[in-house]
C-alpha positions as CSV (number, residue, x, y, z in Angstrom):
1,M,38.5,8.0,26.4
2,K,36.4,10.3,24.2
3,N,36.4,7.6,21.4
4,Q,35.3,4.8,23.8
5,F,32.4,7.2,25.0
6,I,31.2,7.5,21.3
7,I,31.5,3.7,20.6
8,V,29.6,2.8,23.6
9,S,27.0,5.4,23.0
10,T,26.4,4.4,19.4
11,L,26.3,0.6,20.5
12,I,23.6,1.6,23.3
13,L,21.5,3.6,20.7
14,S,21.6,0.9,18.1
15,L,20.7,-1.9,20.5
16,T,17.8,0.2,21.9
17,I,16.4,0.8,18.2
18,L,16.8,-2.9,17.5
19,N,15.0,-3.8,20.7
20,A,12.3,-1.5,20.0
21,C,11.6,-3.0,16.7
22,K,11.1,-6.7,17.6
23,K,7.6,-6.2,18.8
24,K,5.3,-9.0,17.4
25,D,6.4,-9.5,13.7
26,E,7.6,-5.9,13.3
27,T,10.5,-5.4,11.2
28,P,12.8,-2.0,11.4
29,S,11.5,0.6,9.2
30,P,13.8,1.6,6.3
31,I,15.3,4.8,6.4
32,A,13.0,7.1,4.4
33,A,14.1,8.3,1.0
34,A,15.1,11.8,0.3
35,P,11.9,14.1,-0.3
36,S,11.5,14.2,-4.0
37,V,8.9,15.3,-6.8
38,S,9.1,14.8,-10.4
39,F,6.5,15.8,-13.2
40,T,6.1,17.0,-16.8
41,I,4.6,20.5,-17.1
42,D,3.1,21.8,-20.6
43,G,1.8,25.4,-21.1
44,D,2.4,29.0,-20.0
45,G,5.7,29.1,-21.7
46,F,6.7,25.4,-20.9
47,V,6.8,22.8,-23.6
48,S,7.0,19.1,-22.0
49,K,9.4,20.4,-19.4
50,E,10.6,17.8,-17.0
51,V,11.1,19.1,-13.5
52,S,12.7,17.3,-10.7
53,I,12.7,18.7,-7.0
54,T,15.0,17.0,-4.4
55,G,14.7,18.3,-0.8
56,I,16.4,17.8,2.3
57,S,15.2,15.7,5.2
58,D,14.1,18.6,7.5
59,L,10.8,19.9,8.8
60,S,9.9,21.6,5.6
61,N,10.2,18.7,3.4
62,V,7.9,15.9,5.0
63,G,4.6,14.2,4.9
64,L,2.3,15.0,8.1
65,Y,-1.0,13.8,9.2
66,F,-3.1,16.4,10.9
67,S,-5.1,14.3,13.0
68,K,-7.6,17.1,14.2
69,F,-8.3,17.9,10.7
70,G,-8.1,14.4,9.1
71,F,-5.9,15.3,6.1
72,T,-2.2,14.8,5.0
73,S,0.1,17.5,4.0
74,C,3.2,16.6,2.0
75,T,5.7,19.4,0.9
76,V,8.9,19.3,-0.9
77,G,11.3,22.2,-1.9
78,D,14.7,22.3,-3.7
79,K,17.5,21.9,-1.3
80,A,18.4,25.5,-1.3
81,S,14.6,26.6,-1.1
82,L,14.7,27.4,2.4
83,A,17.0,30.3,1.8
84,E,16.1,31.4,-1.6
85,D,12.6,32.2,-3.1
86,D,13.5,31.2,-6.7
87,K,13.5,27.5,-6.0
88,N,11.1,24.8,-7.3
89,R,8.5,23.6,-4.6
90,A,5.6,21.3,-4.5
91,A,2.9,20.8,-1.9
92,F,0.1,18.1,-1.8
93,Y,-3.2,17.8,0.5
94,F,-5.4,14.8,0.6
95,D,-7.9,13.2,2.9
96,G,-6.9,10.8,5.6
97,N,-4.1,8.7,6.2
98,T,-4.8,5.1,4.7
99,S,-2.4,2.7,4.2
100,S,-4.3,1.1,1.3
101,P,-3.5,2.6,-2.1
102,T,-6.3,5.3,-3.1
103,S,-6.8,8.0,-5.6
104,Q,-8.5,11.3,-4.8
105,S,-9.9,13.7,-7.2
106,V,-8.6,17.2,-7.0
107,G,-11.2,19.7,-5.7
108,T,-13.0,16.8,-3.5
109,R,-13.8,18.1,-0.2
110,F,-12.2,16.4,2.9
111,S,-14.4,14.3,4.9
112,N,-13.7,16.5,7.9
113,P,-13.5,19.9,5.9
114,Q,-12.3,22.1,8.6
115,G,-8.9,23.9,9.3
116,P,-6.2,25.1,7.0
117,Q,-7.1,22.9,4.1
118,E,-10.6,21.8,3.1
119,L,-9.9,20.4,-0.5
120,V,-7.7,17.6,-2.0
121,N,-5.2,19.6,-4.0
122,F,-1.6,20.2,-5.1
123,L,0.3,23.4,-5.9
124,L,3.7,23.7,-7.7
125,S,6.0,26.6,-7.8
126,V,8.5,26.4,-11.0
127,T,11.2,28.9,-11.9
128,R,10.9,29.9,-15.8
129,Q,13.6,32.4,-17.1
130,G,14.3,33.7,-13.6
131,T,10.7,34.2,-12.5
132,M,9.0,32.2,-10.0
133,N,5.5,30.8,-11.4
134,T,3.1,29.3,-8.8
135,Y,0.3,27.0,-10.1
136,V,-2.6,26.1,-8.2
137,I,-6.3,24.9,-8.6
138,D,-9.0,27.1,-9.7
139,Y,-10.9,27.8,-6.5
140,N,-13.4,29.8,-8.3
141,D,-14.3,27.2,-10.7
142,L,-12.9,23.7,-9.8
143,S,-14.1,22.1,-13.2
144,N,-11.3,24.3,-14.8
145,T,-8.6,22.4,-12.9
146,P,-9.4,18.5,-12.8
147,G,-6.8,16.2,-11.6
148,F,-5.9,13.2,-9.4
149,I,-3.5,12.3,-6.5
150,S,-3.0,8.7,-6.0
151,I,-1.4,7.5,-2.9
152,S,0.6,4.1,-3.5
153,K,2.4,4.0,-0.1
154,Y,1.5,5.5,3.2
155,G,4.1,4.0,5.4
156,A,4.7,4.1,9.0
157,V,6.1,7.0,10.7
158,G,9.7,7.1,9.7
159,S,9.0,5.5,6.4
160,T,7.6,7.3,3.3
161,I,4.5,8.4,1.8
162,E,4.5,7.9,-1.9
163,G,2.2,8.8,-4.9
164,T,1.5,10.1,-8.3
165,F,-0.4,13.1,-9.6
166,S,-1.4,14.7,-12.6
167,G,-4.1,17.4,-13.6
168,T,-4.5,21.1,-14.8
169,L,-3.5,24.0,-12.9
170,I,-3.7,27.7,-13.4
171,N,-0.9,30.3,-13.0
172,S,-1.7,32.1,-9.7
173,V,-1.1,35.5,-11.0
174,T,-2.2,35.4,-14.9
175,G,-4.5,32.3,-14.9
176,E,-2.9,30.8,-17.7
177,K,-3.4,27.0,-17.7
178,V,-0.8,24.3,-17.4
179,E,-0.9,20.6,-17.8
180,I,0.9,18.3,-15.2
181,T,1.7,14.8,-16.3
182,K,3.9,11.9,-15.1
183,G,3.9,13.3,-11.6
184,H,5.4,11.3,-8.8
185,F,6.4,12.1,-5.2
186,T,8.2,10.6,-2.2
187,V,8.3,12.3,1.2
188,P,9.5,11.0,4.6
189,R,6.5,10.6,7.2
190,K,6.8,12.4,10.4
191,K,4.8,11.9,13.6
192,D,1.2,12.8,13.3
193,I,0.2,16.2,14.7
């Protein structure tokens, strides 16, 4: 009896999802890929170090559009990073929620600069020899940390936000510069807030 209930419930859920997706020329959204970030880092003790971060699909590894403030936040952390402080992480903040490909310069003010973020930027936390190093833009002199975030895909809720990034960041403690190249990110897009 219990197995029949599970089968019937699964069938009803599947039919409900398919029916919801049959609106005018809409196709079901593909299942979003696992959150991931990859890049190469040079400087501050790193020599062409390739870094890959793979997250789990939960509330801490997502792309969110903050409609009140007009910006998107994308975050990814290693699978174990929720419980440990020594895992790699990345965060990206950019203006708007456009479905058209766009490239935004790091340090550019958002069109609605208010709220928790006001500038296009990204930050990376990378472990080196057992020590966590966090790299950020130079808020005191933005010309020291040029860069770009390019959005190649801004899918519907349930799909993905994807893009590339590159630029110069500084160590948040020592001020040492690093160069970030070949950056790519993919995060599942969650409901706007």
